[in-house]
C-alpha positions as CSV (number, residue, x, y, z in Angstrom):
1,Q,99.8,113.1,72.9
2,V,97.0,111.4,74.8
3,Q,96.1,113.1,78.1
4,L,94.2,111.6,81.0
5,V,92.2,114.1,83.1
6,E,90.9,112.9,86.4
7,S,88.1,114.4,88.6
8,G,86.1,113.5,91.6
9,G,88.7,113.2,94.4
10,G,88.2,114.9,97.8
11,L,87.5,114.4,101.5
12,V,84.9,112.0,102.6
13,Q,83.9,110.5,106.0
14,P,84.4,106.8,106.7
15,G,81.5,104.8,105.1
16,G,81.0,107.5,102.5
17,S,81.2,107.3,98.8
18,L,83.1,109.0,96.0
19,R,83.1,108.7,92.2
20,L,86.2,109.2,90.3
21,S,86.2,109.9,86.6
22,C,88.9,109.9,83.9
23,A,88.7,111.1,80.3
24,A,91.2,110.5,77.6
25,S,91.7,113.4,75.3
26,G,94.2,114.8,72.8
27,S,95.6,113.1,69.7
28,I,94.2,109.6,70.0
29,F,95.3,108.0,66.8
30,F,95.5,104.5,68.3
31,S,92.7,102.7,70.1
32,I,92.9,102.6,73.9
33,N,93.2,99.1,75.2
34,D,93.1,98.9,79.0
35,M,91.9,101.7,81.2
36,G,92.1,101.6,85.0
37,W,92.9,103.1,88.3
38,Y,96.0,102.7,90.5
39,R,96.6,104.3,93.9
40,Q,99.5,105.1,96.1
41,A,99.5,105.9,99.8
42,P,102.4,107.7,101.5
43,G,105.3,105.2,102.0
44,K,103.5,102.5,100.0
45,Q,104.0,101.0,96.6
46,R,101.6,102.0,93.9
47,E,99.0,99.3,93.4
48,L,96.4,98.4,90.9
49,V,92.9,99.1,92.1
50,A,90.9,98.1,89.1
51,L,91.0,98.0,85.3
52,V,88.8,97.2,82.4
53,T,89.8,96.2,78.9
54,S,88.2,97.5,75.7
55,G,86.3,94.2,75.6
56,G,84.9,94.7,79.1
57,T,87.0,92.3,81.1
58,T,87.7,93.6,84.6
59,K,90.2,93.0,87.3
60,N,89.9,94.2,90.8
61,A,92.2,94.3,93.8
62,D,91.0,92.0,96.6
63,S,90.9,94.9,99.0
64,V,88.2,96.7,97.1
65,K,86.1,93.8,95.8
66,G,82.5,94.4,96.8
67,R,83.0,98.1,97.5
68,F,84.4,99.6,94.3
69,T,83.0,99.3,90.8
70,I,84.8,100.2,87.6
71,S,83.0,101.2,84.5
72,R,84.0,102.3,81.0
73,D,82.5,104.0,78.1
74,N,84.5,103.1,75.0
75,T,82.7,105.6,72.8
76,K,83.8,108.5,75.1
77,N,87.1,107.1,76.1
78,T,86.2,107.5,79.8
79,V,86.5,105.3,82.8
80,S,84.9,105.8,86.2
81,L,85.4,104.3,89.7
82,Q,82.5,104.2,92.0
83,M,83.9,103.9,95.6
84,N,81.5,102.9,98.3
85,S,82.0,102.0,102.0
86,L,85.2,104.0,102.1
87,N,87.6,103.5,105.0
88,V,90.8,105.2,106.1
89,E,92.9,102.6,104.4
90,D,91.5,103.8,101.1
91,T,93.3,107.2,101.6
92,A,95.7,107.6,98.7
93,V,96.5,109.4,95.5
94,Y,94.5,107.8,92.8
95,Y,95.9,107.7,89.2
96,C,94.1,107.0,86.0
97,H,96.0,104.8,83.6
98,A,95.6,103.7,80.0
99,D,97.5,101.9,77.3
100,D,97.0,101.9,73.5
101,Q,97.6,99.6,70.6
102,R,101.2,100.7,70.3
103,G,101.8,99.5,73.8
104,R,102.4,102.9,75.2
105,D,101.3,103.9,78.7
106,Y,99.5,107.0,79.8
107,W,99.0,108.3,83.3
108,G,96.9,111.0,84.8
109,Q,98.3,113.6,87.2
110,G,96.6,111.9,90.2
111,T,93.7,112.9,92.4
112,Q,93.8,112.9,96.2
113,V,91.2,110.8,98.1
114,T,91.2,111.3,101.8
115,V,88.9,109.3,104.1
116,S,88.7,110.9,107.6
117,S,86.2,111.9,110.2
């Protein structure tokens, strides 16, 4: 099976930055299509933060435009999320997501991002 392994979460002060990374590994017999990041705060619905297709097309949530940047390396099957100007509303569990040519979805275990002074 394909596994998604996230790293980079942690505690940061308001206005600070974090970089999340996600690597797909395992038995990847089908090409990965979309890769992206979702987040879920306590009591809130999981929402898309940003994604990028294998062709480089990106989609970003309005709440993070101008602050977050998603990037992808197709040769390494990795995706990163550079998060700048973080605020308390960004506090959530962030999940890496990917789908492949079969239409199957894969999720990471989630990494906690906490923005607090």
